N, C-alpha and C positions, 0 to 999 in steps of 0.2 A: 858173343858181349849182350848182355840185356841193358837196352838202352832206356837210359830211368829217364830220360827229359819227357815232358806233357807242356808243351807251347802252347798259349794262346793266339790263334791266330784271328779270331775274332767269334761274334756270337749271333746264332741265329735263331730270332725268338717267334715264336707263332703267336698269336692272341685270336680269339675270335669266342662266338658264345656253344653253349651245351644245352641243351632243353630237353627237360625229360620227357618225354611218351607217353611214358607209366609211371605208376607212384615209385620211387627211390626209396629203398632203406640202405642207409651204411649205419651199421650201428655202435651204439656206445653203452659203457657198463652200465646196465640198470640197479636199482636200489629192490634190495630183496627185503630194507625194514621198511618201506613206506606203502602205507595200507594206500591198495589204491591206484598205485605205480604203474607204468604200462611194461609189459614183459619184456617187449624190445626196441627201447627207445631208439631213434638217430642221433648221431654226432652233433655237436652242436655248439657256435663259437659261447665259452665262459663268460665274456663282456657284454656281447650283444644279445644273447641266446637265440641267434639266426642259427638255421643249418646251412651246413657249407659240405664240400665233397674234398676231402684228403687228399693233397696230392699224392700221397702214399697208395692211395685203392686206384685212383685213376694210373699211375704209374706202373702198380703192379700188375693191372687189366692188359696193358698197351704190352706188359712183357710177357705176359702168357701167352696172348695172341699170336706176337711177333714168333715168340720160341714155341708155338704149335704150326705156323704156318712152314718155318722153318726144317720143320719134322727134327727138332734137335734133341738127343737125349738128356731126361731128368736124371741128374746124376750127384744134386746137391742137395743136402735136407734144409728143409725151410720152417717154420715157426708152426707148431699142429702136428706136425708129422706129415708136413707136405713137402712136396721133391719141387725143384728149379732145374735149370740147365746154368751152370758156371762150368767157363775152363780156363785153361792157361794161354789158349790162341791166340795170340794178338790181332789176325786176320778174324774172328770170330763177328760176325756182323752181332749178336746181342751182347755179348760181354762188352764188346766197345761203346757199345752204345749205351748201357745200360748196369755195367759195372759187374765187377768179379770177385767176393769175398773169399779167397780161395787161399788163405795163408795159414795151408796146410805142411806140419813138416812131414818131408817126405824121405828121411832115415838118412846116415850119414852126414847131417847138417845141413842139407839140401832143402830148402824151403819155400813154396809158390810163394806168389806175388798176390799180393791186392791190387785189384786195377780198379781206379775210380770211374764210372760212369761220365758218358760225353752230356747228359741228359738230366735237365732241370725241370723236375714238374710242380706247379703253384699248387696251392689251395685255392678251388674253384669258387668262388663268393655272389651269393644273388645279385641280380642286375635293380636297381630301384624302381624300374616297374615292376617287378616280382616282387619285390619285397611288399612293395605298397599294395598290391593282388592280395597276396598272402596275407595279409595284414587285417583285412577285411570281411575274411571267410568264418565263419560260424562253427568253427568243430570242436571245442572248448581245449586246445592247444595252439600253442604258439605257435604259427607260419607252417602247420604240418597237419596231416589227419592222422584217424583211428583207420585202423583196419581188423576186423575180427573175423579170425580163420580157424577152423576144426582141423583135427588131425584125429581120424578116423584110426578105430582099432581093426584090423582086417576080419578078426574072429567075430570080438563080439557085437562088431556095431556101435561101442561107445565111444563119444566124443570128447574130444581133450581141445578145449577152446584157446587159444593162445592169442594177444592183441598187440599188432603190430603197429608202429610210428611208420609213417611213410611222409616224403617230401612230394605233395600234390603233382600229376602230370600237367604239364604246361607250365611250371619255372624254368626258370634260365638261369644261368649262371655262365659268369664272366669267366675263361680261362686260360691259360697261357704254358709255355714249351718254350726253355730255353736249350740252345744246344749249344754245345763249346766248338768248336774247329780245332782239332790240333794237327789235323793232318788232311790237305785239300785233298786228296785224292778219293779221302771217305767219302764226302759232305755228300753228293748226289746222292750216293745211295744210300746214306744215313736218313736224310730226309725224306728220301722216297719210301724205306722201310716205314716211316715212323705216318706219314699218309698213307701209308696200306693199313695199316695197325688202327688208325681212327674210324677207315674204312668197314674193317671186319667188325670193330666194335659196334656200330650201328648197327648192324645185322647179328650182336651178341647182346650183352646185358653187363651192367655194371652193380656191384653192389651185389646183397643177398636176395633168395629168392627169386632168381632172373630164370627158372623152370617153370614156374609160376607165376609167370607176365610183370615179376619185378623190374627195373630199371633200365627200358628202354632208352635210348637218348639218340636224340639226332646235332649233329655240329650245324655250324653256318657262320657266316662274315669270316670264315678262314681267312689270314694275313700272316704270309711268311716273312720278316723283315730282317735285314743281314746288318751286320753292325763289325764292322771290318775293325782290326786293332787303331786302326788310324782313328775312327771315329771317336774311342778313348782319349785319345791323345790329342783330338783336338785338328785333326788333320784332314780326314774325309768326311763326307755327308754318309749317313744310311741309306739304305737302298731297299726296297719295298720289291719282294720275287712277284712276277708274271701271275702264279696258280701257287698250288701245296703240291707239288711230287709225287704222284702215288694213288692220291686221295681218288681224284674222280676214274683215273682208270681204272681203280681195283672195286668199285661198287657203285658209281654214279656214270658211270659213261650212256651217253644215247645211243640209241640207234640210228 
């Protein structure tokens, strides 16, 4: 019998800072009709006009690195012709953390079940200090910079210039992950897997054009806070974990 329960035992909340070590580009829809507009603008908050890092972008990159580390099969179609991993195995370390939309008809009236993920990734917002610094730069853009690139024809060597908008190196964002614990036996493994994925991301890239030097990020001031169910019922305090499991062991161990 399929277990249809999905209890909440508590929440684990990871907060910290993410610094752009190189320029970062996470794109938005450009305007094809505005003369002189950027070819590739960054995504911005429609009210404040500040650039931000969508939770979907960070979550997708963490999932990709996690699945590749585990050498999982990419067997489900995603957007724009991409492939991702999704399965029905309740013990799959990726699908239980990030979820699986496998609601497919298998024939004979049998249907796979969608599985909600245990991880929430919030949008990352500029720190007040970074916002103040970016307000003072003179690039002709609000909070960002232009980068002009040329794509070269391999036969004629003709240049095809393009304009990229980037969040400048040195910009710092607040970020937050929320993990919902619904099975105590999985918590240590899931938090460790997230720590390893964050460490892998530091030696990879976030956003577009990573092979051309964009999107190198670094994390600091990381802190896991455990809020058991009793915290929300007014019966227990929250507890700060002594470290981020998996993070330092994966990429930041000292000799």
